[in-house]
PATORGU-977916 format. One line per field, with one value per residue (C-alpha): residue in one letter; x, y, z. Coordinates in Angstrom, 1 decimal. Layout:
rest [a  ...]
u [X  ...]
v [Y  ...]
w [Z  ...]
END
This chain:
rest [m  s  s  r  e  r  i  l  g  r  v  r  r  a  l  a  d  v  p  d  d  a  r  p  y  e  e  a  v  a  r  t  y  l  r  e  h  g  q  r  s  v  a  q  t  v  d  l  l  a  e  n  l  a  d  y  r  a  v  v  h  r  t  d  e  e  e  l  p  l  l  i  m  r  l  l  a  r  c  g  p  q  y  v  l  v  p  p  g  l  p  p  a  w  m  s  a  a  d  p  t  r  v  h  d  r  a  v  s  t  p  h  e  l  d  r  v  e  s  v  v  t  g  c  a  v  a  v  a  e  t  g  t  i  v  l  d  g  s  p  d  q  g  r  r  r  i  t  l  v  p  d  h  h  i  c  v  v  r  v  p  d  q  v  v  s  s  v  p  e  a  l  e  r  l  d  p  e  r  p  l  t  w  i  s  g  p  s  a  t  s  d  i  e  l  d  r  v  e  g  v  h  g  p  r  t  l  e  v  v  l  l  s  g  s]
u [18.4  16.5  16.7  13.1  13.9  17.0  14.9  12.0  14.5  16.0  12.6  11.7  15.0  14.3  10.7  11.9  11.6  8.5  5.5  2.4  -0.5  -3.6  -5.8  -7.5  -5.6  -8.1  -7.5  -3.7  -3.1  -3.7  -6.1  -5.3  -4.4  -6.5  -9.2  -9.0  -7.2  -9.2  -12.8  -14.2  -17.8  -18.9  -18.2  -14.8  -14.0  -14.9  -12.8  -9.9  -10.3  -10.5  -7.3  -5.2  -6.3  -5.1  -1.8  -1.3  -1.8  -5.2  -7.7  -10.8  -14.2  -17.4  -21.0  -24.4  -26.4  -27.8  -24.8  -22.6  -23.1  -22.2  -19.2  -18.0  -18.7  -16.4  -13.5  -13.6  -13.8  -10.8  -8.8  -9.9  -10.0  -11.6  -12.5  -13.5  -13.6  -16.8  -17.5  -20.5  -22.1  -21.5  -24.8  -25.9  -26.8  -23.2  -22.2  -25.4  -23.9  -20.4  -19.3  -16.3  -17.0  -17.6  -15.4  -16.9  -14.8  -14.4  -12.3  -11.2  -9.7  -6.0  -3.5  -2.9  -6.6  -6.8  -3.7  -5.6  -8.2  -7.2  -9.7  -11.8  -14.6  -15.3  -17.1  -15.1  -15.7  -14.5  -12.3  -10.0  -9.7  -6.8  -4.5  -6.2  -6.7  -9.5  -10.1  -11.5  -12.7  -13.7  -17.4  -19.5  -19.2  -15.3  -14.6  -11.4  -8.2  -6.5  -8.9  -7.7  -4.1  -3.6  -5.6  -3.8  -6.7  -8.9  -12.1  -13.3  -16.5  -16.9  -20.4  -20.2  -20.6  -21.6  -18.3  -16.0  -14.2  -11.7  -9.2  -7.7  -9.0  -12.5  -12.0  -10.9  -14.0  -16.0  -13.9  -13.8  -10.2  -11.0  -11.8  -9.2  -8.4  -6.6  -5.5  -4.9  -3.4  -3.0  -1.8  0.7  4.2  7.7  11.0  14.6  17.6  17.8  14.3  13.3  9.3  8.0  4.2  2.3  4.7  2.5  -1.0  -2.9  -1.0  -4.0  -6.4  -9.5  -11.8  -15.3  -16.9  -20.6  -23.0  -26.7  -26.4]
v [-23.6  -23.1  -20.0  -19.2  -19.4  -17.1  -14.4  -14.5  -14.4  -11.1  -9.7  -10.3  -8.6  -5.6  -5.1  -5.8  -2.1  -1.3  -0.7  -2.9  -1.3  -3.0  -0.7  -2.2  -2.0  0.4  2.9  2.3  3.1  6.8  7.3  10.9  10.4  11.7  9.4  10.8  13.5  16.3  16.6  15.0  14.2  10.7  11.1  12.6  9.5  7.1  9.1  8.9  5.2  4.8  7.0  5.2  1.8  2.9  4.1  0.6  -0.7  -2.1  -1.8  0.1  0.0  1.6  0.1  -0.4  -3.5  -3.7  -3.6  -5.7  -9.0  -7.9  -6.2  -9.4  -11.2  -9.0  -9.0  -12.7  -13.0  -10.5  -12.7  -15.9  -18.3  -21.8  -21.9  -19.2  -19.6  -18.6  -18.1  -19.8  -16.6  -14.7  -13.0  -15.4  -12.4  -11.3  -14.3  -14.7  -13.7  -15.3  -18.1  -20.0  -23.0  -22.2  -23.8  -23.6  -22.7  -26.1  -27.1  -30.3  -28.5  -29.1  -26.5  -28.3  -28.1  -24.1  -23.6  -24.8  -21.9  -18.7  -16.2  -15.6  -13.1  -12.0  -9.3  -7.5  -6.5  -2.8  -0.7  2.1  5.3  6.9  3.8  2.3  -1.0  -3.5  -5.8  -9.5  -11.2  -14.6  -13.9  -16.0  -13.6  -13.7  -17.4  -18.8  -16.7  -19.1  -18.6  -15.0  -15.8  -18.7  -17.6  -15.0  -12.8  -11.4  -9.5  -7.8  -5.9  -3.0  -1.8  2.1  4.1  1.4  -0.4  2.6  4.3  7.1  5.6  2.6  3.5  3.8  0.4  -1.2  -0.2  -2.3  -5.3  -8.3  -9.1  -12.6  -13.2  -14.0  -10.4  -10.0  -6.5  -5.8  -2.8  -3.5  -6.7  -9.1  -7.5  -7.7  -6.0  -7.5  -5.8  -3.9  -2.7  -4.7  -5.1  -8.7  -9.2  -12.3  -13.8  -14.4  -13.6  -12.3  -10.7  -8.7  -7.1  -5.6  -3.7  -2.8  -0.1  -1.0  1.9  1.9  -0.5]
w [26.4  23.1  21.0  21.8  25.6  25.1  23.2  25.7  28.6  26.9  26.5  30.2  31.3  29.2  30.5  34.2  35.3  33.2  35.4  34.8  32.9  33.5  31.3  28.3  25.1  23.6  26.5  26.7  23.0  22.1  19.2  18.5  14.9  12.0  10.9  7.2  5.6  4.2  3.7  0.6  -0.8  -1.4  -5.1  -4.4  -2.2  -4.8  -7.5  -5.1  -4.7  -8.6  -8.9  -6.3  -7.7  -11.1  -9.6  -8.3  -11.8  -11.3  -14.1  -12.9  -14.5  -13.4  -14.1  -12.7  -11.6  -15.2  -17.2  -14.6  -16.1  -19.6  -18.4  -16.5  -19.7  -21.7  -19.1  -19.0  -22.9  -23.2  -20.7  -22.5  -19.5  -19.9  -16.3  -13.8  -9.9  -8.4  -4.5  -3.1  -2.2  -5.3  -6.7  -9.5  -11.8  -11.9  -13.9  -16.0  -19.2  -18.8  -21.0  -19.1  -17.2  -13.5  -10.8  -7.3  -4.2  -2.4  0.6  -1.1  -4.2  -4.5  -5.4  -8.7  -9.5  -8.7  -10.7  -13.9  -13.2  -15.0  -13.5  -10.3  -9.8  -6.1  -4.1  -1.4  2.3  2.0  -0.1  1.1  -0.9  0.5  0.0  -3.1  -1.2  -1.3  1.8  1.3  4.7  3.4  3.2  0.9  -2.0  -1.6  -0.7  0.8  0.6  -1.8  -4.7  -5.0  -4.8  -7.2  -10.3  -12.6  -13.3  -10.5  -11.1  -7.7  -7.6  -5.1  -4.3  -4.3  -2.1  0.5  0.5  0.1  3.0  3.2  5.4  7.0  10.6  9.1  7.4  10.6  12.4  9.7  9.7  12.1  13.2  13.7  10.0  7.3  6.0  2.7  2.0  -1.7  -3.3  -6.8  -8.7  -7.0  -7.5  -6.1  -6.8  -6.7  -5.4  -8.7  -8.4  -11.3  -10.9  -11.4  -11.2  -10.4  -8.0  -5.2  -6.4  -9.6  -12.2  -13.5  -10.9  -12.4  -9.9  -10.9  -9.0  -9.1  -8.4  -7.6  -4.8]
END
């Protein structure tokens, strides 16, 4: 008998006296928790998102459609990348002022090729104010999951207020669970047993979030 069979056998024995519940999952699981904590205006919700993003050591910027290309140009110039990854559906205007050579998100790209790219610019699916989290779902303006995990510098554009919600339950209502969801709360970081924080272990060392108004 394999380890898997032994574990499944224990689970079956533990559930032997539990009555069957044929109700759909949505009915069987109580949804009585709060959908959001407190009452906030749209502007307050966006401010809370910015505050929590910064608390997670993300760098937050605010701009509008007209100034966005110049802002992205300045952020890339400050980082100094030779190459920048661009998802296929990223609005062309966003990168219209940027200088680095653009590398397109391709299925055939190898990890070694991606490792040579210093920065990536993407959109997002939704941003959660209460947790300071941005969520990517692999849409054309975000690209494959790996392009936001390998480069060391990630610029993520969030359309406000359209893509900002207060809470995780509100975010889940907007997301498709069958898509490859990536939940990001600040730059990649981990701590060892002595609580020494190390950034950039399994993702970007620098996360810059641009809150784009007027969309």
